[in-house]
C-alpha positions as CSV (number, residue, x, y, z in Angstrom):
1,M,0.0,0.0,0.1
2,W,2.8,2.4,0.8
3,R,4.5,1.8,-2.7
4,R,1.1,2.4,-4.5
5,F,0.5,5.6,-2.5
6,R,4.2,6.9,-3.0
7,R,4.3,5.9,-6.7
8,G,0.9,7.5,-7.3
9,A,-0.1,5.0,-10.0
10,L,-1.7,1.6,-10.0
11,R,0.7,-1.3,-9.7
12,H,-0.7,-3.6,-12.4
13,H,0.1,-1.1,-15.1
14,A,3.7,-1.8,-14.8
15,D,3.8,-5.6,-14.1
16,H,2.3,-6.6,-17.7
17,A,4.8,-7.1,-20.2
18,Q,2.6,-7.1,-23.1
19,Y,0.2,-4.3,-24.3
20,V,-2.9,-6.5,-25.3
21,P,-3.7,-7.6,-21.7
22,Q,-3.1,-4.2,-20.4
23,I,-5.3,-2.5,-22.8
24,E,-8.1,-5.0,-22.6
25,S,-8.3,-4.9,-18.9
26,L,-8.3,-1.2,-18.9
27,M,-10.6,-0.6,-21.7
28,R,-13.3,-3.0,-20.6
29,R,-13.5,-0.9,-17.3
30,A,-15.0,2.1,-19.2
31,D,-18.6,2.5,-18.2
32,P,-20.7,5.7,-19.2
33,N,-23.1,4.8,-16.5
34,D,-20.6,5.1,-13.6
35,S,-20.3,8.2,-11.5
36,W,-18.1,11.3,-12.3
37,H,-15.4,10.2,-10.1
38,V,-15.2,6.7,-11.3
39,R,-15.0,7.8,-14.7
40,A,-12.4,10.5,-13.9
41,N,-10.2,8.0,-12.1
42,W,-10.2,5.7,-15.1
43,M,-9.1,8.4,-17.5
44,L,-6.3,9.1,-14.8
45,D,-5.4,5.2,-15.1
46,L,-5.4,5.5,-19.0
47,A,-3.2,8.4,-18.8
48,D,-1.0,6.9,-16.4
49,W,-0.6,3.7,-18.7
50,L,0.3,5.8,-21.7
51,R,3.1,7.8,-19.9
52,H,4.5,5.2,-17.5
53,E,8.2,4.7,-17.4
54,P,10.1,2.3,-15.1
55,K,12.4,3.8,-12.6
56,V,15.5,2.1,-14.2
57,S,15.8,2.0,-17.8
58,L,18.6,2.1,-20.6
59,L,16.5,4.1,-23.0
60,A,17.1,7.8,-23.6
61,R,14.3,10.4,-23.0
62,D,13.7,10.7,-26.8
63,E,13.2,6.8,-27.1
64,W,10.7,6.9,-24.4
65,R,8.7,9.6,-25.9
66,R,8.6,7.5,-29.1
67,L,7.6,4.5,-27.2
68,K,4.6,6.4,-25.6
69,H,3.5,7.4,-29.2
70,Q,3.7,3.8,-30.2
71,R,1.6,2.9,-27.2
72,L,-1.1,5.5,-28.1
73,R,-1.3,4.4,-31.9
74,F,-1.5,0.8,-30.6
75,L,-4.3,1.7,-28.5
76,L,-6.2,3.5,-31.1
77,D,-5.7,0.7,-33.5
78,W,-6.9,-1.9,-30.9
79,L,-9.9,0.1,-30.5
80,D,-10.6,0.3,-34.1
81,A,-10.5,-3.6,-34.1
82,H,-13.0,-4.0,-31.2
83,R,-15.9,-1.9,-32.2
84,D,-17.9,-3.0,-29.1
85,V,-15.3,-1.9,-26.5
86,R,-14.8,1.3,-28.5
87,Q,-18.3,2.2,-28.3
88,G,-18.1,2.2,-24.6
89,V,-14.9,4.1,-24.4
90,Q,-16.2,6.6,-26.6
91,N,-19.5,7.1,-24.8
92,T,-17.5,7.3,-21.4
93,L,-15.0,9.9,-22.6
94,R,-17.5,12.1,-24.4
95,K,-19.9,12.0,-21.4
96,T,-17.2,13.0,-19.2
97,L,-16.1,15.9,-21.3
98,R,-19.6,17.0,-21.9
99,E,-20.4,17.2,-18.0
100,A,-17.0,18.8,-17.2
101,T,-16.7,22.6,-16.8
102,G,-13.9,23.9,-18.8
103,H,-13.9,27.7,-18.4
104,E,-11.6,27.5,-15.3
105,L,-9.2,25.2,-17.4
106,F,-8.8,27.9,-19.9
107,S,-8.7,30.8,-17.5
108,S,-7.0,29.8,-14.3
109,T,-4.7,26.6,-15.1
110,G,-1.3,28.1,-14.9
111,M,-2.4,31.6,-13.8
112,P,-1.5,33.0,-10.5
113,R,-4.7,32.9,-8.5
114,E,-4.0,35.1,-5.5
115,S,-4.0,39.0,-5.6
116,A,-0.7,39.5,-3.9
117,F,2.6,37.9,-4.0
118,F,3.0,36.6,-0.4
119,S,-0.4,35.1,-0.8
120,E,0.4,33.3,-4.0
121,L,3.6,32.0,-2.3
122,S,1.8,30.7,0.7
123,E,-0.9,29.2,-1.5
124,R,2.0,27.3,-3.5
125,L,3.6,26.1,-0.3
126,V,0.3,24.7,1.0
127,K,-0.3,22.9,-2.4
128,L,3.0,21.0,-2.1
129,V,1.8,19.4,1.0
130,L,-2.0,19.3,0.3
131,P,-2.7,18.8,-3.3
132,R,-6.0,20.2,-4.7
133,P,-8.7,17.6,-4.7
134,L,-10.6,16.4,-7.7
135,G,-13.9,18.1,-7.6
136,Q,-17.2,17.3,-9.2
137,H,-17.1,18.1,-12.9
138,D,-13.7,20.0,-12.4
139,L,-11.9,19.5,-15.7
140,S,-9.0,21.8,-14.7
141,T,-7.9,19.6,-11.8
142,L,-8.4,16.4,-13.9
143,F,-6.3,17.8,-16.7
144,T,-3.4,18.7,-14.3
145,M,-3.6,15.3,-12.8
146,M,-3.5,13.5,-16.2
147,F,-0.4,15.4,-17.1
148,P,1.7,15.6,-13.8
149,D,5.1,16.2,-15.3
150,V,6.4,19.1,-17.5
151,S,7.8,16.4,-20.0
152,D,4.3,15.4,-21.0
153,A,4.1,18.6,-22.9
154,E,7.1,17.5,-25.1
155,W,5.3,14.1,-25.7
156,L,2.0,15.8,-26.7
157,L,3.7,18.3,-29.0
158,E,5.5,15.7,-30.9
159,L,2.1,14.1,-31.8
160,D,1.3,13.9,-35.5
161,D,-1.9,15.5,-36.9
162,R,-3.3,12.2,-37.8
163,T,-3.1,10.9,-34.4
164,M,-4.7,14.0,-33.1
165,M,-7.5,13.8,-35.5
166,R,-8.0,10.2,-34.4
167,L,-8.1,11.2,-30.7
168,W,-10.6,14.0,-31.4
169,K,-13.0,11.5,-33.3
170,L,-12.7,9.2,-30.1
171,C,-13.3,12.0,-27.5
172,G,-15.4,14.7,-29.2
173,D,-18.2,15.6,-31.4
174,D,-20.1,18.7,-32.7
175,G,-22.0,19.2,-29.4
176,I,-18.7,19.0,-27.3
177,A,-17.0,21.6,-29.7
178,H,-19.8,24.0,-29.3
179,G,-19.9,23.8,-25.6
180,Y,-16.3,24.4,-25.1
181,R,-16.4,27.2,-27.7
182,Q,-18.7,28.9,-25.2
183,Q,-16.7,28.0,-22.3
184,I,-13.6,29.6,-24.3
185,D,-15.5,32.8,-24.6
186,E,-16.5,32.9,-20.8
187,A,-12.7,32.3,-20.1
188,M,-11.7,35.3,-22.2
189,L,-14.2,37.4,-20.8
190,Y,-13.0,36.6,-17.3
191,L,-9.2,37.2,-18.3
192,V,-10.0,40.5,-19.8
193,Q,-11.8,41.7,-16.8
194,M,-8.7,40.8,-14.7
195,V,-6.5,42.6,-17.1
196,V,-8.6,45.8,-17.1
197,A,-8.9,45.8,-13.2
198,V,-4.9,46.0,-13.0
199,G,-4.6,48.2,-16.2
200,I,-6.9,51.0,-14.8
201,S,-5.6,50.8,-11.3
202,P,-4.0,53.9,-9.9
203,A,-0.6,52.2,-9.3
204,F,-0.7,51.3,-12.9
205,R,-1.9,54.7,-14.5
206,Q,0.3,56.9,-12.6
207,R,3.3,55.3,-13.9
208,L,2.2,55.9,-17.6
209,E,2.7,59.1,-19.6
210,P,0.9,60.9,-21.2
211,R,-2.1,60.7,-18.8
212,M,-5.4,59.8,-20.8
213,Q,-9.0,59.5,-19.7
214,L,-10.2,56.2,-18.1
215,L,-12.4,55.3,-21.1
216,A,-9.7,56.0,-23.6
217,T,-7.0,53.6,-22.2
218,P,-6.3,50.6,-24.4
219,F,-7.5,48.2,-21.6
220,M,-11.2,49.6,-21.7
221,S,-10.9,49.5,-25.5
222,L,-9.8,46.0,-25.4
223,R,-12.8,44.8,-23.3
224,R,-15.3,46.7,-25.6
225,E,-13.7,45.4,-28.8
226,L,-13.7,41.7,-27.2
227,E,-17.3,41.9,-26.3
228,H,-18.2,43.2,-29.7
229,Y,-16.3,40.3,-31.4
230,L,-17.8,37.7,-29.2
231,I,-21.3,38.9,-29.3
232,S,-21.1,39.3,-33.2
233,N,-20.8,35.5,-33.3
234,T,-19.2,35.7,-36.9
235,R,-15.8,35.2,-38.2
236,D,-15.4,39.1,-38.3
237,Q,-11.7,39.3,-39.4
238,G,-11.9,43.2,-38.9
239,A,-12.9,42.7,-35.4
240,L,-10.4,39.9,-34.7
241,R,-7.6,42.2,-36.0
242,S,-8.7,44.9,-33.7
243,V,-8.7,42.7,-30.7
244,R,-5.2,41.4,-31.6
245,M,-3.8,45.0,-32.1
246,L,-5.1,46.0,-28.6
247,L,-3.6,43.0,-27.1
248,A,-0.3,44.1,-28.5
249,V,-0.7,47.7,-27.1
250,C,-1.5,46.4,-23.8
251,Q,1.5,44.4,-23.7
252,A,3.5,47.3,-24.7
253,Q,2.0,49.2,-21.7
254,T,3.3,46.7,-19.5
255,D,6.8,47.3,-20.9
256,R,6.6,50.9,-20.2
257,I,5.7,50.1,-16.6
258,Y,8.8,48.0,-16.4
259,A,11.0,51.0,-17.8
260,H,9.3,53.2,-15.3
261,L,10.4,50.8,-12.7
262,D,13.9,50.4,-13.9
263,E,14.1,54.6,-13.4
264,H,12.1,55.1,-10.3
265,G,12.3,51.9,-8.1
266,T,10.7,48.6,-8.0
267,S,7.5,47.5,-6.2
268,L,7.3,43.7,-5.6
269,G,3.6,43.7,-5.5
270,L,3.3,45.7,-8.8
271,V,5.9,43.4,-10.4
272,Y,3.7,40.4,-9.4
273,H,0.7,42.1,-11.0
274,L,2.6,42.7,-14.2
275,E,3.8,39.3,-14.4
276,R,0.1,38.0,-13.8
277,M,-1.3,40.5,-16.4
278,R,1.3,39.5,-19.2
279,A,0.3,35.7,-18.7
280,Q,-3.4,36.6,-18.9
281,I,-2.8,38.7,-22.1
282,N,-0.8,35.7,-23.6
283,R,-3.5,33.3,-22.7
284,I,-6.2,35.5,-24.3
285,G,-4.1,35.3,-27.6
286,R,-3.8,31.6,-27.3
287,L,-7.5,31.4,-26.9
288,L,-8.3,33.6,-29.8
289,D,-6.3,31.2,-32.0
290,L,-8.1,28.3,-30.8
291,R,-11.5,29.8,-31.1
292,N,-10.8,30.8,-34.8
293,A,-9.4,27.5,-35.8
294,P,-11.2,25.6,-38.6
295,G,-12.4,22.3,-38.0
296,S,-9.6,20.5,-39.8
297,E,-6.2,19.2,-39.1
298,E,-5.1,22.8,-38.6
299,G,-7.7,23.0,-35.9
300,A,-6.3,20.0,-34.2
301,G,-2.9,21.6,-34.2
302,Q,-4.3,24.7,-32.4
303,I,-5.9,22.4,-29.8
304,Q,-2.6,20.7,-29.5
305,A,-0.7,24.1,-29.1
306,V,-3.2,25.3,-26.3
307,L,-3.0,21.9,-24.3
308,V,1.0,22.0,-24.4
309,D,0.7,25.7,-23.1
310,L,-1.5,24.7,-20.4
311,I,0.8,21.9,-19.3
312,V,3.8,24.1,-19.3
313,A,2.1,27.0,-17.5
314,H,0.6,24.8,-14.8
315,H,4.1,23.3,-14.0
316,H,5.7,26.7,-14.1
317,R,3.2,28.2,-11.8
318,S,3.5,25.4,-9.2
319,S,7.1,26.0,-8.7
320,V,7.8,28.0,-5.6
321,R,11.5,28.5,-6.8
322,D,10.2,29.9,-10.0
323,L,7.9,32.4,-8.3
324,I,10.6,33.6,-6.0
325,R,13.2,33.8,-8.7
326,R,10.9,35.6,-11.2
327,S,9.5,38.1,-8.6
328,F,12.9,39.1,-7.2
329,S,14.9,39.1,-10.2
330,L,13.7,42.5,-11.2
331,L,14.2,43.8,-7.5
332,A,17.9,42.4,-7.9
333,R,18.5,44.0,-11.2
334,K,16.8,47.3,-9.9
335,M,19.3,47.4,-7.1
336,V,22.2,46.8,-9.2
337,E,21.3,49.5,-11.7
338,R,20.0,52.3,-9.5
339,T,22.7,52.2,-6.8
340,A,25.2,52.6,-9.4
341,Y,24.5,56.5,-9.3
342,H,23.9,56.9,-5.6
343,G,26.1,56.4,-2.5
344,E,29.9,56.0,-2.0
345,Y,32.0,54.4,-4.7
346,Y,35.1,52.7,-3.5
347,I,37.4,51.4,-6.5
348,A,41.2,51.8,-7.0
349,R,42.1,51.9,-10.6
350,D,45.4,53.5,-10.0
351,R,47.8,54.7,-7.2
352,K,46.2,58.1,-6.9
353,E,42.8,56.4,-6.0
354,Y,44.5,54.0,-3.9
355,K,46.1,56.7,-1.8
356,A,42.6,58.6,-1.5
357,I,40.9,55.6,-0.2
358,A,43.9,54.9,2.4
359,K,43.5,58.4,3.7
360,A,39.8,58.0,4.0
361,A,40.2,54.8,5.8
362,M,42.7,56.5,8.3
363,V,40.0,58.9,9.2
364,G,37.8,55.8,9.8
365,G,40.5,54.1,11.8
366,L,40.5,57.1,14.2
367,V,36.9,56.8,14.9
368,V,37.1,52.8,15.1
369,G,39.8,53.3,17.7
370,F,37.3,55.1,20.1
371,T,34.5,52.8,19.0
372,G,36.6,49.7,20.0
373,L,37.5,51.4,23.3
374,A,33.8,51.9,24.0
375,R,33.0,48.2,22.9
376,A,35.5,47.0,25.5
377,A,33.8,49.2,28.2
378,I,30.3,47.8,27.4
379,N,31.9,44.3,27.5
380,R,33.2,45.0,31.0
381,A,29.9,46.5,32.2
382,G,28.3,42.9,32.7
383,L,25.0,43.8,31.2
384,A,22.3,41.1,30.2
385,E,22.8,39.8,26.6
386,F,20.1,41.9,25.0
387,F,21.1,45.2,26.5
388,E,24.8,44.6,25.7
389,G,23.9,43.8,22.2
390,F,21.5,47.2,22.2
391,F,24.3,49.4,23.4
392,H,26.8,47.7,21.1
393,S,24.5,48.7,18.2
394,I,24.2,52.2,19.4
395,N,27.9,52.4,19.7
396,F,28.6,51.1,16.1
397,A,25.8,53.3,14.7
398,F,27.2,56.4,16.1
399,G,30.7,55.4,14.8
400,F,29.6,54.5,11.4
401,L,27.5,57.5,11.0
402,L,30.4,59.7,12.3
403,I,32.6,57.9,9.8
404,A,30.3,58.8,7.0
405,L,29.8,62.4,8.2
406,L,33.8,62.9,8.2
407,G,34.1,61.3,4.9
408,G,36.0,58.3,6.3
409,L,36.0,54.5,5.4
410,F,35.3,51.6,7.4
411,A,37.5,48.7,6.5
412,A,35.7,45.7,4.7
413,R,32.2,47.2,4.8
414,Q,30.7,46.5,1.3
415,P,29.3,49.7,-0.2
416,A,25.7,49.5,-1.9
417,V,27.5,50.2,-5.2
418,L,29.7,47.2,-5.2
419,A,27.4,45.0,-7.1
420,P,26.6,47.7,-9.7
421,A,30.2,48.2,-10.3
422,L,30.6,44.6,-10.9
423,A,27.4,44.3,-13.2
424,E,28.6,47.4,-15.2
425,K,31.3,45.0,-16.7
426,M,29.2,42.0,-17.4
427,G,27.9,43.1,-20.7
428,A,30.2,40.8,-22.8
429,L,31.3,38.1,-20.5
430,D,31.3,35.7,-23.6
431,T,34.3,37.4,-24.9
432,I,37.9,37.3,-23.7
433,D,38.1,41.1,-23.6
434,G,34.8,41.3,-21.6
435,L,36.0,38.7,-19.0
436,R,39.3,40.5,-18.7
437,A,37.6,43.8,-18.1
438,L,35.6,42.3,-15.4
439,L,38.6,40.8,-13.8
440,D,40.3,44.1,-13.8
441,R,37.3,45.7,-12.1
442,V,37.3,42.8,-9.5
443,A,40.9,43.6,-8.9
444,A,40.4,47.2,-8.6
445,L,37.6,46.8,-6.0
446,L,39.5,44.3,-3.9
447,R,42.5,46.7,-3.8
448,A,40.2,49.5,-2.7
449,Q,39.0,47.0,0.2
450,A,42.7,46.2,0.9
451,A,43.4,49.8,1.0
452,G,40.7,50.4,3.5
453,I,41.9,47.7,5.7
454,F,45.6,49.0,5.5
455,G,44.4,52.7,6.3
456,N,42.2,51.4,9.2
457,L,44.9,49.4,10.9
458,L,47.5,52.1,10.6
459,V,45.5,54.3,12.6
460,V,43.5,52.0,14.8
461,V,46.5,50.4,16.3
462,P,48.3,53.5,17.7
463,V,45.2,55.1,18.7
464,V,44.0,52.2,20.9
465,A,47.5,51.9,22.3
466,A,47.6,55.4,23.1
467,L,44.3,55.4,24.8
468,G,45.2,52.3,26.8
469,F,48.4,54.0,27.8
470,G,46.5,57.1,28.9
471,L,44.0,55.1,30.9
472,V,46.6,53.3,32.8
473,Q,48.3,56.7,33.6
474,V,45.0,58.2,34.9
475,W,43.3,55.5,36.5
476,D,46.3,53.1,37.3
477,R,44.4,50.1,35.7
478,P,44.6,48.4,32.2
479,L,41.7,48.2,29.9
480,M,41.3,44.4,30.5
481,D,42.0,42.4,33.7
482,P,45.0,39.8,32.9
483,P,42.5,36.6,32.9
484,E,40.0,38.5,30.5
485,A,43.1,39.5,28.4
486,A,44.3,35.9,28.2
487,R,40.8,34.6,27.3
488,T,40.3,37.5,24.5
489,L,43.9,36.5,23.1
490,Q,42.9,33.0,22.9
491,S,39.8,33.6,21.2
492,L,41.3,35.6,18.4
493,S,43.8,32.7,17.5
494,I,43.3,31.4,14.0
495,V,43.4,27.8,15.6
496,G,39.8,27.8,16.7
497,V,36.5,29.3,15.6
498,T,37.7,32.5,14.6
499,P,37.7,31.7,10.7
500,L,34.2,30.5,11.1
501,F,33.1,33.7,12.9
502,A,34.9,35.7,10.4
503,I,32.9,34.1,7.5
504,L,29.7,34.7,9.4
505,T,30.8,38.4,9.8
506,G,31.2,38.8,6.0
507,V,27.8,37.6,5.5
508,L,26.6,40.4,7.8
509,L,28.6,42.8,5.8
510,W,27.1,41.6,2.6
511,L,23.5,41.9,4.1
512,S,24.1,45.3,5.2
513,S,25.0,46.2,1.4
514,L,21.9,44.5,0.4
515,I,19.7,46.5,3.0
516,A,21.4,49.7,1.7
517,G,20.3,48.9,-1.9
518,V,16.8,48.2,-0.7
519,A,16.7,51.4,1.1
520,D,17.8,53.4,-1.9
521,N,15.1,51.6,-4.1
522,W,12.5,52.2,-1.4
523,F,13.3,55.9,-1.3
524,A,13.0,56.2,-5.1
525,L,9.7,54.1,-5.3
526,R,8.1,56.4,-2.6
527,R,9.3,59.5,-4.6
528,L,10.5,60.8,-1.1
529,K,12.8,63.3,-2.7
530,E,9.8,65.2,-4.4
531,A,7.8,64.7,-1.2
532,I,10.3,66.3,1.0
533,A,11.3,69.1,-1.3
534,N,7.6,70.1,-1.7
535,H,6.5,69.4,1.8
536,R,4.7,72.6,3.1
537,R,6.1,72.3,6.8
538,V,9.6,71.6,5.6
539,V,9.5,74.4,3.0
540,H,8.0,76.7,5.6
541,A,10.9,75.8,8.2
542,M,13.8,75.4,6.0
543,G,13.0,77.3,3.0
544,A,12.5,76.3,-0.7
545,G,16.2,76.2,-1.5
546,R,17.3,74.4,1.7
547,A,14.4,71.9,1.4
548,E,15.6,71.0,-2.3
549,R,19.3,70.7,-1.1
550,F,18.2,68.7,1.9
551,A,16.0,66.2,-0.3
552,G,18.9,65.9,-2.8
553,W,21.4,65.1,0.2
554,L,19.0,62.4,1.4
555,E,18.5,60.9,-1.9
556,R,22.5,60.5,-2.4
557,N,23.1,59.4,1.1
558,V,20.2,57.2,2.0
559,A,22.0,54.0,0.9
560,G,25.2,55.0,3.1
561,V,23.1,55.8,6.2
562,A,20.9,52.7,5.8
563,G,23.9,50.6,5.4
564,G,25.7,52.0,8.5
565,V,22.6,51.6,10.7
566,S,21.7,48.2,9.4
567,L,25.4,46.9,9.7
568,A,25.5,48.4,13.4
569,L,22.3,46.4,14.2
570,L,23.6,43.3,12.8
571,L,27.0,43.4,14.5
572,G,25.4,44.4,17.9
573,M,22.3,42.2,18.1
574,T,23.2,39.3,15.9
575,P,25.6,37.9,18.9
576,A,22.9,38.6,21.4
577,I,20.3,36.6,19.6
578,A,22.6,33.8,19.0
579,H,23.5,33.4,22.6
580,F,19.8,33.6,23.4
581,F,19.3,30.4,21.3
582,G,22.5,28.8,22.9
583,V,24.5,29.3,19.7
584,P,28.1,30.7,20.3
585,F,28.9,33.5,18.0
586,D,30.9,36.7,18.3
587,V,31.7,39.4,15.8
588,R,35.1,39.1,14.0
589,H,35.7,42.2,12.1
590,V,39.3,43.0,11.0
591,A,39.4,46.4,12.4
592,L,37.6,45.9,15.6
593,S,39.6,42.8,16.2
594,A,42.8,44.6,15.6
595,A,41.7,47.2,18.2
596,T,40.9,44.2,20.7
597,L,44.2,42.6,20.0
598,T,46.0,46.0,20.8
599,A,44.1,46.6,24.0
600,T,45.0,43.0,24.9
601,V,48.6,43.5,24.4
602,G,48.5,46.8,26.3
603,S,46.8,45.1,29.3
604,M,49.2,42.1,29.3
605,G,52.3,43.9,28.8
606,W,54.7,44.1,25.7
607,E,56.3,40.9,26.6
608,V,53.3,39.1,25.3
609,L,54.7,39.9,21.7
610,L,57.1,37.2,22.3
611,T,54.5,34.4,23.0
612,P,53.1,32.0,20.4
613,A,49.6,33.0,21.6
614,F,50.1,36.7,20.2
615,W,51.4,35.5,16.8
616,L,48.4,33.0,16.4
617,A,46.1,35.8,17.3
618,F,48.1,38.0,14.7
619,A,47.4,35.3,12.2
620,G,43.9,35.1,13.2
621,I,43.6,38.9,12.4
622,V,45.2,38.4,8.8
623,A,42.6,35.6,8.3
624,I,39.7,37.7,9.5
625,G,40.5,40.3,7.0
626,V,40.8,38.0,4.2
627,L,37.5,36.2,5.1
628,N,35.6,39.4,5.7
629,V,36.4,40.8,2.2
630,S,36.2,37.7,0.3
631,V,32.9,36.5,1.7
632,A,31.1,39.6,1.4
633,F,32.6,40.3,-2.1
634,A,31.5,36.8,-3.2
635,G,27.8,37.8,-2.1
636,A,28.0,41.0,-4.2
637,L,29.4,39.1,-7.2
638,M,26.7,36.5,-7.1
639,L,24.0,39.3,-6.8
640,A,25.6,41.0,-9.8
641,L,25.7,37.7,-11.9
642,R,22.1,36.8,-11.0
643,A,20.8,40.3,-11.8
644,R,22.4,40.2,-15.3
645,D,21.0,36.6,-15.9
646,V,24.5,35.3,-16.7
647,P,24.5,31.6,-17.7
648,R,25.8,28.9,-15.4
649,R,28.6,28.2,-17.8
650,I,29.8,31.7,-18.1
651,R,29.5,32.0,-14.3
652,H,31.8,29.1,-13.7
653,I,34.3,30.5,-15.9
654,V,34.2,33.8,-14.2
655,Y,34.7,32.0,-10.6
656,R,37.6,30.0,-12.1
657,S,39.1,33.0,-13.6
658,I,39.1,35.0,-10.4
659,L,40.7,32.1,-8.6
660,R,43.2,31.7,-11.3
661,R,44.3,35.5,-11.1
662,A,44.3,35.5,-7.3
663,T,46.6,32.5,-7.5
664,L,48.9,33.7,-10.2
665,A,49.1,37.5,-9.3
666,P,47.9,37.9,-5.8
667,L,49.8,41.3,-5.4
668,A,47.3,42.8,-7.8
669,F,44.7,42.5,-5.5
670,F,46.4,44.4,-2.8
671,W,48.3,47.1,-4.5
672,P,47.9,48.8,-7.9
673,M,50.4,47.6,-10.4
674,A,52.2,49.9,-12.7
675,A,50.3,50.4,-16.2
676,P,51.8,48.7,-19.0
677,P,53.5,50.9,-21.8
678,R,51.2,52.2,-24.4
679,Q,51.9,50.6,-27.7
680,A,52.7,52.9,-30.7
681,P,49.6,53.4,-32.9
682,A,49.6,51.7,-36.2
683,V,50.3,53.3,-39.4
684,E,47.0,54.1,-41.2
685,N,47.7,52.9,-44.7
686,E,50.6,50.5,-44.0
687,E,48.4,47.3,-44.4
688,E,44.7,46.3,-44.7
689,P,43.6,44.7,-41.7
690,V,42.6,41.1,-41.9
691,A,38.7,40.6,-41.8
692,G,37.5,39.8,-38.2
693,A,41.0,40.7,-36.7
694,H,39.6,43.1,-34.3
695,E,36.6,41.2,-33.5
696,P,36.4,40.0,-29.7
697,H,37.2,36.4,-29.2
698,R,34.3,34.4,-28.0
699,L,34.7,32.0,-25.0
700,S,34.1,28.8,-27.0
701,S,35.4,26.5,-24.1
702,D,36.5,26.7,-20.5
703,R,40.0,26.6,-21.6
704,T,39.9,30.2,-22.7
705,E,40.2,31.4,-19.2
706,D,43.9,30.7,-19.4
707,N,44.2,33.7,-21.8
708,V,42.8,36.0,-19.2
């Protein structure tokens, strides 16, 4: 019983080695006088017999599809040879199709049912655990249960026209065709009402220029023309062309909405409604083709195309992963494109930019020194876990905002524009020149991170040492007690959990950059710049000019402020939450850890420099810096690749090329190398260039990464 329940198919369909006993036992069960559920289950058994494949087989996928076609043709031939059984099968199929309601099959199968993204997501998750039951006269559920695999669409699409006509003669007649034509009309009317509801909504119309009256929108015109075409009940080619033209115009309107979202921010709910509208418009076009198909072999081909589209759409809709990927892909692209023009931009192409970043990092190191001292004081206060994390968050937030206000830089913090800076060089990754440009950008970004770390450490170490020495002179006590200092020194050792904590801290650094991008997108989506610049009270208090400048400053710095505050909350509260659940975790950031190590040395005395524990902790600081940057950078790189829809093969080439360059030329990721000498320009008329000589080389295989 368990095997039958798990397989979802009747056992005897797989035990027979010959077709004839299987067909005879299955066909003689057909009885038009049975109830709806008995006849529907018989149709499911029939579909299962046609599409059954053993779990272990030496045949390829194409061979199995050909074998299924042979089964179907053999079944039809056997029914033609047994007229008495054929009559019962034919009556059973036609009665089932005549009683079934098909408008939901044409209008809802493969379409998002819920009105919001999270409602649709929860509905799909519930469906994975509790599948939809087979209702009375429910053709939609019966159809999806008969074709439970997406590969069934390929099998159905490869059926020849003669076989399709034989199937239609077995299952249908003129009465069934007339009934389903009416149900197709009902489905199109339902779909066009759904399209109109979204197309005339304020969230949609406010993003379209120029503004037009409600009755003049193409969506209202589409409903009128479709109703006129269906009521005429004739093959009016002019009305049909008008409906098709309006469908194309409505599709173009959705493209304009996407362009608006690219410029002014992305709304996840609006993206969901747009995706549903595009699917509904495409379904209306499919149903129009089916309704106007002639009663011949061409008509059978249209039926075949619609059924294949229903199977593919149903399985595409049932996938939770596809819903999440499709809904968040535009949001990821929006974050990658918009933040390229906002917030700080850290890149070291040459030594001049490298020195500028290092100077900014020195300013940040000065603030980090005091932040590390305050962190040590909070740790010694003996507060409860929650309040300790809360005050750590306030300390970090104040420090990060002060660094941003002074124009400084906090080491290893990933700016919101890191993913956009990478995505900018992903337009031609299928060429060697394009891949080389991306690798140069990666090296420049990582050099900027290295400059930030060096600048922070050059200042934070002497600042913490001076502060520790001053406290000893004033209060005659070190920053840490000797037992606490010994424990701290041991916790920073590279031999232990320090690398793991550094990796998790790198994840937090990447999450803060992600939050910064989301905040920038939210600021643009809500049009807060215009709202603040034109707010009556703000203008009255600050004046029109100051209000405009203040709104512009917020637009430019909202990503940096959101990133700093979110990083402070993540670094401060994550250890407290982890400890609440009994999970040991502590922040391992390179600058903060260097400040802690300096305070430990000052508390234990300079003779600790000669002990192995210090050098293990020093190696831990080096590992922390490398892991902080690499993990956070890897997250930004994957976001950029996903946002640009880079194929899997090219992504693997990018990963291997970065690792290869890091292995062969590691210094390029820490210090800007001297630029190669420029080549002399070629003489203009010296020689005709060979055709295609200056065309970029395509990445035809994985070995081409050796040329980069």
